[in-house]
SEDOGU-552499 format. One record per atom (N, C-alpha, C): residue in three letters; x, y, z. Coordinates in steps of 0.001 Angstrom, whole numbers, plus 500000, padded with zeros to 6 digits. Example, Ala and Ser with C-alpha at 12.3 -4.5 7.8 and 13.67 -1.06 7.14 Angstrom:
residues 2
ala513190494310507800;ala512300495500507800;ala513200496700507800;ser512850497750507080;ser513670498940507140;ser512900500030507870;
end
This chain:
residues 351
met500840498804500000;met500000500000500000;met500872501242500000;asp500484502227499200;asp501191503501499152;asp500689504432500258;ile501602505186500830;ile501252506186501838;ile501889507504501419;ala501057508509501214;ala501518509789500676;ala501134510932501598;leu501912511987501544;leu501625513227502268;leu500820514148501352;phe499679514599501851;phe498844515544501102;phe499116516961501595;asn499228517884500654;asn499513519283500972;asn498413520164500394;leu497539520646501266;leu496472521553500830;leu496954522989500783;met497848523335501692;met498427524680501766;met497377525718502143;ser496620525394503191;ser495605526313503703;ser496243527438504499;gln495591528579504474;gln495952529683505374;gln495025529577506580;asn495545528974507646;asn494725528723508826;asn494653529904509779;arg495618530824509682;arg495646532000510559;arg495888533243509709;ala495295534340510121;ala495432535574509356;ala496865536088509348;asp497671535691510354;asp499044536189510415;asp500024535330509610;glu499545534252508963;glu500389533465508072;glu500438534127506696;thr501586534090506059;thr501694534594504693;thr501769533415503720;pro501367533629502479;pro501515532551501495;pro502943532039501388;ala503921532953501465;ala505316532515501377;ala505667531566502514;glu505174531853503715;glu505439530971504858;glu504767529614504664;ile503546529619504168;ile502814528369503970;ile503494527509502910;leu503888528119501808;leu504542527361500745;leu505914526862501187;gly506651527697501926;gly507942527262502442;gly507810526106503407;met506794526161504255;met506534525068505184;met506196523782504424;thr505457523908503338;thr505117522746502532;thr506367522069501998;val507308522858501522;val508555522290501009;val509296521540502108;glu509326522107503308;glu510002521430504422;glu509314520114504769;met507990520106504737;met507261518873505034;met507527517807503979;val507608518207502726;val507883517249501657;val509277516651501826;arg510240517493502119;arg511597516987502361;arg511598515972503507;leu510915516317504593;leu510882515429505753;leu510144514135505424;ala509059514231504672;ala508317513028504299;ala509204512054503535;glu510038512557502650;glu510947511668501933;glu511925511002502892;gln512472511764503834;gln513406511201504806;gln512746510122505663;leu511460510297505953;leu510744509376506832;leu510253508120506125;gly510318508098504808;gly509931506894504083;gly508559506903503457;phe507915508070503363;phe506658508145502620;phe506915507746501156;asp505865507270500503;asp505985506862499107;asp505814508030498132;gly504970508989498511;gly504681510067497587;gly504148511289498294;thr503858512309497500;thr503284513536498045;thr502387514170496990;trp501322514810497463;trp500315515411496602;trp500209516904496883;phe499814517667495854;phe499602519104495986;phe498215519459495445;ala497462520193496241;ala496079520526495889;ala496007521700494923;glu494845521857494331;glu494528523041493528;glu493218523644494012;his493269524913494413;his492051525676494716;his492298527132494364;his491203527884494267;his491296529252493778;his490444530201494625;phe490981531395494850;phe490223532554495316;phe489795532515496781;thr490317531561497589;thr490033531569499019;thr491272531102499780;ser491249531342501090;ser492345530907501955;ser492343529406502181;his491328528699501686;his491306527246501813;his492581526638501251;ser493140527287500233;ser494435526895499698;ser495061528087498996;val496360528270499218;val497074529346498532;val497771528815497277;cys497425527587496850;cys498069526957495690;cys497088526837494528;pro497141527753493551;pro496308527601492364;pro496929526699491307;ser498217526321491471;ser498904525539490448;ser499667524379491078;pro499028523209491210;pro499742522063491784;pro500890521579490911;leu500833521838489613;leu501941521430488759;leu503189522264489036;met503022523543489359;met504170524360489751;met504785523845491047;met503944523477492026;met504464522936493280;met505141521590493051;thr504590520787492159;thr505211519510491837;thr506614519722491284;ala506754520658490351;ala508067520921489757;ala509048521428490803;his508586522329491668;his509483522884492682;his509955521800493644;cys509026520979494130;cys509390519971495121;cys510119518786494503;ala509936518561493211;ala510731517528492549;ala512212517868492616;ala512527519163492593;ala513933519580492605;ala514599519404493965;val513797519239495032;val514385519096496375;val514190517685496917;thr513749516760496069;thr513581515354496455;thr514244514476495400;lys514460513215495768;lys515089512281494839;lys514259511028494592;arg513438510644495552;arg512753509359495485;arg511241509468495438;leu510671510429496151;leu509218510546496258;leu508548510660494900;arg507402509985494760;arg506530510280493633;arg505724511538493978;leu505483512363492987;leu504845513654493222;leu503760513885492191;gly502758514693492592;gly501751515020491605;gly500642515888492141;pro499756516313491253;pro498616517147491627;pro497458516300492112;ala496848516709493212;ala495638516032493713;ala494601517101494048;val493993517592493033;val494061517136491651;val494216518351490733;val494528518078489439;val494294519098488423;val492787519153488175;val492197520303488452;val490768520491488147;val490696520762486643;leu490631519697485884;leu490886519787484450;leu489935520712483701;pro488657520826484077;pro487800521766483347;pro488258523225483427;leu489105523562484391;leu489585524935484529;leu490889525183483770;his491395524165483051;his492682524285482362;his492541523846480918;his493289524494480041;his493328523990478671;his494224522760478646;pro493732521633478116;pro494522520401478162;pro495822520464477371;leu495928521372476393;leu497195521502475679;leu498307521967476610;arg497993522854477511;arg498970523294478499;arg499299522152479457;val498266521464479943;val498473520406480936;val499305519273480358;val498999518812479148;val499703517660478593;val501184517968478383;gln501505519177477949;gln502908519523477736;gln503655519660479070;glu502985520223480067;glu503641520363481361;glu503842519004482029;leu502902518089481846;leu503082516750482393;leu504242516030481718;gly504345516150480412;gly505480515549479717;gly506797516132480187;met506813517436480388;met508021518100480895;met508359517619482303;leu507335517477483164;leu507567517010484532;leu508095515576484546;gln507566514731483685;gln508075513365483622;gln509557513354483261;ala509940514237482325;ala511349514314481938;ala512210514868483071;leu511725515892483754;leu512489516515484844;leu512694515572486018;thr511706514724486293;thr511729513915487503;thr512192512483487276;gly512496512120486060;gly512841510735485789;gly511662509798485940;gly510455510307485682;gly509265509461485720;gly508638509312487087;arg508847510284487972;arg508284510181489330;arg506897510792489455;ile506246511132488370;ile504971511843488420;ile503813510869488597;gln502862511255489459;gln501564510597489539;gln500513511671489293;leu499447511311488623;leu498502512313488117;leu497128512134488735;gly496670513152489446;gly495304513211489919;gly494494514150489040;leu493351513672488578;leu492431514485487794;leu491109514600488542;gly490436515739488394;gly489148515916489041;gly488251516850488274;thr486950516680488511;thr485969517525487838;thr485827518889488502;gly486206518994489788;gly485947520209490542;gly484553520200491127;his484374521001492192;his483069520993492855;his482695522340493458;gln483508523370493224;gln483255524652493868;gln482658525644492859;pro481380525988493016;pro480723526845492023;pro481417528177491790;his481963528770492854;his482562530101492680;his483790530050491783;glu484521528922491789;glu485679528806490903;glu485231528776489444;phe484227527971489139;phe483736527880487765;phe483153529213487312;arg482397529863488190;arg481804531150487824;arg482896532180487528;thr483933532213488351;thr484994533198488161;thr485777532933486882;tyr485997531666486567;tyr486692531317485333;tyr485794531422484101;gly484483531534484299;gly483572531587483173;gly483373530241482493;ile483488529154483277;ile483324527797482757;ile481983527258483260;pro481131526737482388;pro479846526203482854;pro480060524941483698;met479667525010484966;met479890523888485871;met479130522645485421;ala477985522836484793;ala477191521698484341;ala477905520881483265;glu478906521479482627;glu479629520795481552;glu480939520181482031;arg481189520212483344;arg482540519868483808;arg482921518410483521;thr481961517494483576;thr482299516099483303;thr482672515905481843;ala481882516487480945;ala482170516364479519;ala483498517031479165;ile483768518172479776;ile485039518864479515;ile486202518014480006;leu486055517429481182;leu487129516586481698;leu487375515396480780;glu486307514770480304;glu486486513601479439;glu487300513950478196;glu486986515074477563;glu487736515454476369;glu489176515824476723;gly489357516553477818;gly490711516891478235;gly491532515657478547;trp490902514686479176;trp491567513412479484;trp491983512712478186;asp491101512695477190;asp491447512105475892;asp492722512739475336;ile492782514067475388;ile493913514789474807;ile495198514498475575;ile495102514496476912;ile496283514202477725;ile496778512786477461;glu495854511839477441;glu496241510444477220;glu496879510267475845;arg496273510877474846;arg496810510763473490;arg498197511396473407;gly498337512582473990;gly499618513275473910;gly500729512551474631;leu500443512046475835;leu501484511402476626;leu501862510024476111;thr500949509355475416;thr501250508003474928;thr501735507976473491;thr501301508935472662;thr501681508926471244;thr502538510111470839;gly502526511188471641;gly503282512373471270;gly502561513283470305;arg501268513003470022;arg500489513854469129;arg499167514212469804;ile498575515340469386;ile497451515873470137;ile496273516308469273;gly496160515846468056;gly494998516215467257;gly493714515704467900;tyr492662516554467865;tyr491412516156468530;tyr490259516968467963;asp489118516302467781;asp487924516977467287;asp486760516610468189;gly486464517478469150;gly485404517205470105;gly484438518362470200;arg483512518275471128;arg482528519345471309;arg483136520554472005;his484051520314472927;his484652521407473696;his486030521806473176;tyr486729520876472535;tyr488072521165472037;tyr488194520670470603;ala488657521542469723;ala488997521187468347;ala490449521589468141;ile491331520597468017;ile492768520852468017;ile493369520219466777;pro494058520992465950;pro494708520400464779;pro495833519461465199;asp496076518486464364;asp497137517525464683;asp498474518245464827;ala499156517948465920;ala500454518572466181;ala501235517685467132;pro502570517718467036;pro503379516934467960;pro503650517707469243;ile503965516980470313;ile504517517627471505;ile505944517127471667;ala506805517997472171;ala508232517705472186;ala508623516726473285;ala507997516852474454;ala508364515998475588;ala507188515087475917;phe507325513801475616;phe506278512862476006;phe506935511552476430;pro506415510943477501;pro507074509767478060;pro506713508451477389;gly505703508448476513;gly505276507206475888;gly504283506414476713;gln503886506953477863;gln502893506274478698;gln502264507280479645;met501096506911480160;met500441507728481177;met501093507480482535;pro501190508507483367;pro501631508271484740;pro500532507562485523;pro500839507002486707;pro499787506425487552;pro498662507430487753;leu497428506972487584;leu496272507860487503;leu495381507725488727;phe494894508869489221;phe493957508947490332;phe492837509895489924;leu491599509553490309;leu490449510386489967;leu489703510830491209;ala489341512106491243;ala488409512627492237;ala487152513058491488;gly486096512287491615;gly484856512579490911;gly483861511464491153;gly482590511744490881;gly481564510774491214;gly480781510216490048;glu481043510689488825;glu480282510206487671;glu480645508755487372;pro479656507862487279;pro479974506446487047;pro480873506200485843;lys480640506927484745;lys481464506658483556;lys482918507053483782;leu483156508093484595;leu484534508447484920;leu485160507418485851;leu484381506945486830;leu484881505912487735;leu485259504662486953;gln484386504267486024;gln484638503060485240;gln485845503241484332;arg485966504403483738;arg487118504648482854;arg488417504580483648;thr488410505160484837;thr489610505133485672;thr489987503704486029;ala488997502915486446;ala489280501528486824;ala489791500726485628;arg489217500939484459;arg489674500210483271;arg491123500571482919;ala491521501788483262;ala492896502222483006;ala493852501795484119;gly493324501086485125;gly494166500666486230;gly494413501751487254;gly493591502801487217;gly493777503931488118;gly493087503738489458;ser493288504712490338;ser492745504693491698;ser491677505762491845;leu490733505510492756;leu489614506417492982;leu489768507057494359;phe489817508389494383;phe489926509140495622;phe488574509243496315;ile488548509027497629;ile487446509498498462;ile488046510225499649;ser487332511219500144;ser487758511906501350;ser486936511370502517;gln487613510667503403;gln486914510108504557;gln486584511194505570;gly487339512295505510;gly487076513397506427;gly487217512974507872;his486217513329508680;his486261513003510108;his485539511698510419;arg485014511023509410;arg484187509840509638;arg485003508662510165;arg484398507869511029;arg484927506554511341;arg484738505645510121;ala485464504558510076;ala485452503693508892;ala484056503195508549;ala483272502802509559;ala481943502268509288;ala481061503295508586;ala481223504570508953;ala480424505626508330;ala480887505930506907;ala482114505531506571;ala482631505763505224;ala482356504597504280;leu481885503471504811;leu481612502311503965;leu480654502604502806;pro479576503400503021;pro478691503672501880;pro479390504347500711;met480388505193500978;met481131505815499884;met481897504764499091;arg482577503865499823;arg483328502789499162;arg482392501882498371;asp481245501546498983;asp480321500642498325;asp479664501277497098;lys479489502587497120;lys478961503282495941;lys479927503159494767;leu481224503257495045;leu482219503080493992;leu482167501661493438;leu482109500680494337;leu482023499291493891;leu480782499055493028;ala479662499612493438;ala478425499438492671;ala478559500052491277;ala479212501220491188;ala479404501861489881;ala480294501010488986;leu481324500419489557;leu482197499572488754;leu481465498308488309;arg480679497713489199;arg479918496525488830;arg478929496831487714;ala478323498040487765;ala477373498421486719;ala478051498519485362;gly479346498776485358;gly480106498831484114;gly480740497512483737;gly480361496436484435;gly480880495122484114;gly482260494841484662;leu482695495632485634;leu484030495466486204;leu483965494651487492;pro484984493850487775;pro484991493070489010;pro485358493931490210;asp485038493459491397;asp485396494196492612;asp486898494437492696;ser487679493515492147;ser489136493653492216;ser489653494844491421;ala488798495445490566;ala489218496621489803;ala489278497880490654;leu488676497831491849;leu488667499008492710;leu490013499169493402;lys490673500273493097;lys491844500713493838;lys491416501979494575;leu491321501867495888;leu490728502936496683;leu491814503785497327;ala491782505065497034;ala492708506032497628;ala491922506884498617;ile492291506805499888;ile491561507495500943;ile492348508708501416;gln491652509837501503;gln492267511015502098;gln491817511134503552;arg492787511323504444;arg492520511336505882;arg493295512472506516;tyr492735513059507599;tyr493358514164508327;tyr493891513618509640;val495197513759509863;val495899513056510935;val496811514035511673;phe496884513871512994;phe497839514665513760;phe498264513881514990;val499576513749515188;val500127512971516291;val500668513923517361;thr500132513812518565;thr500617514596519697;thr500144513947520994;asp500962514073522033;asp500562513620523368;asp500133514769524261;asp500277516000523762;asp499967517179524562;asp498462517458524507;pro497767517466525645;pro496310517667525628;pro495886518978524976;ala496643520049525216;ala496278521335524623;ala496441521304523108;glu497523520684522631;glu497710520567521187;glu496642519686520563;lys496301518625521250;lys495275517736520734;lys493953518476520571;arg493583519280521563;arg492336520042521459;arg492421521072520338;gln493566521751520218;gln493701522734519147;gln493633522061517781;ala494207520861517681;ala494117520128516419;ala492667519771516099;ala491907519344517115;ala490493519030516899;ala489712520276516496;glu490023521403517116;glu489377522664516728;glu489724523024515292;gly490984522791514908;gly491379523042513528;gly490668522122512557;met490472520866512954;met489747519931512094;met488297520378511904;leu487657520820512979;leu486271521281512852;leu486203522509511954;arg487128523422512127;arg487165524606511257;arg487349524188509806;phe488208523213509579;phe488460522731508229;phe487220522060507637;ile486520521259508424;ile485293520603507965;ile484259521661507564;arg484110522686508398;arg483157523756508082;arg483512524444506773;thr484782524763506606;thr485230525461505402;thr484989524607504164;thr485355523337504252;thr485178522439503117;thr483715522374502696;leu482822522293503658;leu481394522225503347;leu480901523532502733;ser481316524664503282;ser480803525947502797;ser481341526302501412;leu482421525664500978;leu482936525922499634;leu482009525380498551;arg481026524601498929;arg480033524143497958;arg478933525183497735;asp478943526256498533;asp477973527333498350;asp478290528120497079;gln477269528736496516;gln477493529590495353;gln478432530744495689;asp478276531303496884;asp479148532377497356;asp479683531978498725;pro480883531392498799;pro481406530930500085;pro481630532097501038;pro481394531883502327;pro481558532968503303;pro483030533301503512;arg483424534504503130;arg484830534891503223;arg484947536389503413;asp486012536771504053;asp486397538170504195;asp487628538366503324;gly487420539027502168;gly488474538999501177;gly488623537563500710;ala489844537029500799;ala490056535619500464;ala489933534710501681;phe489918535298502886;phe489983534486504103;phe488612533901504432;met488555532573504519;met487290531880504780;met486848532053506226;arg485531532245506401;arg484956532276507741;arg484508530874508139;ser484575530594509430;ser484184529292509960;ser482717529355510371;ile481841528734509581;ile480400528808509795;ile479895527453510290;pro479329527392511511;pro478797526115512012;pro477687525584511101;phe477543524260511084;phe476479523651510291;phe475737522632511149;glu474498522385510766;glu473656521467511526;glu474240520060511516;gly474317519456512690;gly474808518096512802;gly476318517963512827;glu477021519076512965;glu478481518993512957;glu478990518259514201;pro480155517615514099;pro480697516903515257;pro481164517879516327;ser481109517464517559;ser481636518285518652;ser483137518072518767;ile483789518998519451;ile485218518844519697;ile485478517562520485;asp484646517286521465;asp484841516070522262;asp484693514816521398;trp483741514824520472;trp483587513671519583;trp484844513482518738;leu485382514579518199;leu486591514483517387;leu487774513978518210;leu487877514452519442;leu488966513993520305;leu488887512488520539;glu487686511967520582;glu487501510538520839;glu487625509695519570;asn487211510235518416;asn487031509404517235;asn487972509696516070;ala488561510870516020;ala489434511224514900;ala490850510684515130;pro491630510522514072;pro493034510121514229;pro493892511319514650;ile493571511829515819;ile494279512960516427;ile494650512537517834;gly495922512663518172;gly496349512347519529;gly497591511496519538;ser497679510580520470;ser498854509733520620;ser499059508868519384;ala500296508384519223;ala500570507467518118;ala499675506248518196;glu499400505795519410;glu498549504614519587;glu497135504873519094;gln496571506051519393;gln495224506351518930;gln495182506485517414;val496190507135516844;val496231507286515391;val496337505918514718;ile497198505052515250;ile497326503700514695;ile495997502962514776;glu495327503055515907;glu494056502350516090;glu493021502800515062;arg492913504118514870;arg491906504624513930;arg492249504235512488;leu493519504366512103;leu493886504065510724;leu493833502559510451;ala494170501744511440;ala494046500291511258;ala492584499903511066;glu491704500553511801;glu490271500311511624;glu489837500675510208;asp490282501841509735;asp489981502256508363;asp490464501204507378;phe491680500759507591;phe492311499840506656;phe491544498527506557;his491175497983507694;his490557496665507682;his489108496704507193;leu488420497829507378;leu487038497925506895;leu486951498399505453;leu487839499294505032;leu487723499936503728;leu488673499377502681;ser489717498679503097;ser490682498051502185;ser491287499030501175;pro491846500139501619;pro492477501063500669;pro493779500492500117;thr494142500955498929;thr495457500652498370;thr496378501865498433;his495819503019498836;his496593504259498884;his496002505136499986;trp496873505748500765;trp496468506741501755;trp497085508084501405;ser496288509119501447;ser496742510493501276;ser496452511215502579;leu497491511564503332;leu497350512023504709;leu497706513502504830;tyr496769514255505412;tyr496928515705505552;tyr497134516050507019;met498194516814507301;met498532517158508675;met498592518662508917;gly498206519457507942;gly498376520897508054;gly497111521672508362;phe496150521036509019;phe494840521664509234;phe494702522323510600;thr495705522191511475;thr495509522491512895;thr495571523960513250;gly496332524747512487;gly496596526124512887;gly497731526245513888;leu498349525120514264;leu499496525144515172;leu500729525684514448;pro501711526195515195;pro502932526713514562;pro503664525632513773;ala504432526074512789;ala505124525153511895;ala505977524115512617;pro506740524477513643;pro507556523448514313;pro506727522316514910;arg505511522626515381;arg504666521580515959;arg504105520658514871;val503803521214513710;val503320520386512602;val504435519464512117;leu505640519983512010;leu506777519150511615;leu507036518055512649;ala506873518394513937;ala507061517389514989;ala506032516276514874;ser504789516637514548;ser503750515619514356;ser504085514717513184;leu504524515314512080;leu504890514530510907;leu506042513573511229;glu507023514052511966;glu508162513199512315;glu507726512035513198;arg506858512308514175;arg506366511217515025;arg505553510219514208;phe504750510728513289;phe503992509818512432;phe504938508905511664;gly505979509504511078;gly506909508716510288;gly507655507674511095;lys507992507991512324;lys508802507092513143;lys507967506081513924;glu506746506462514342;glu505975505599515235;glu504752504961514578;val504166505627513605;val502927505127512989;val503209504433511663;leu504001505048510831;leu504244504528509493;leu504739503072509498;pro505703502694510358;pro506147501287510347;pro505028500309510669;val504104500690511536;val502981499809511872;val502049499661510671;leu501769500773509986;leu500881500713508825;leu501464499833507728;arg502779499810507611;arg503425498992506573;arg503143497500506771;asn502860497111507984;asn502658495692508288;asn501199495250508231;leu500288496194507931;leu498883495816507794;leu498684495012506517;lys497784494044506563;lys497555493167505427;lys496301493581504673;val496416493679503365;val495295494085502524;val494243492987502494;glu492974493388502625;glu491849492473502523;glu491002492873501319;pro490400491904500614;pro489577492247499446;pro488405493155499840;ala488114494148498973;ala486963495034499210;ala485671494264499006;arg484694494516499881;arg483393493864499773;arg482293494906499987;leu481149494654499428;leu479985495481499751;leu479576495249501196;ala479191496338501869;ala478739496190503251;ala477460495364503264;ser477322494540504288;ser476114493703504395;ser474981494515505003;
end
């Protein structure tokens, strides 16, 4: 099973600068490689403090230069917001720069304000992604990019840098035809488990399995990539602050689905929602706290959900950078070796 560090690059405090957040991300990536992580991901978001990274491919290129072994990539390129001619050439260039260490996350996007600001019809995002995916796949495997579609009409032309194959593929999206296409290509399907315990996340996993079965695919075609928010600390005050940061993050993530997300300038406001978890519930149930508690929660996830990939985010707390780095180091030294010894079980529909 692959274990990767996810980097959202959120601005959790008004006194943080984008330069500090991006610099901290680079330090975390360096440390993740030293600790034995398999890979690292960089998010894409626009126009809010939820993330100061509008270009995960730029972050991939930068961090590739300070690492030697880690696989790197965007999680995800929101492909409807990008012209695929730009994306396919940059991916080919990244493959050449990194010696083939690129992994590719693609997604339809889900934030209305981003589509509205870019002037892209959100209702067309699946169709746009499908055509963009065609162009990327054609360019990276054949070196040519001619295409005649509804959204893109591109004359036949060569690209200079192409690896002759697609990088490992991950999808964030819910359309059955996209899920089936990803599985047929041998790719992985992202779900965000968020703050849920494994049993509460089973319906998401089972929905993916049902979509694959509807397309005539076996259960074994499901490669499940789970995104989880994790923080290791024995300090009660830090643990509570981490739980408060997780709740703030959950609120922000939910409100970004609004047509107009609540923000002051770019800075997101934390708006409570009906049925939200309490801090005490998070302290008891989230993978926040001692190494033993984090291991227990992630082992539970593993045995119930059978993931093949974990994408772990540790930058949600609002704690100072040295404390976040300390959590990452403890995770690498105390939790990661235990996770390596977990045994994969076949995915099944919940009874």
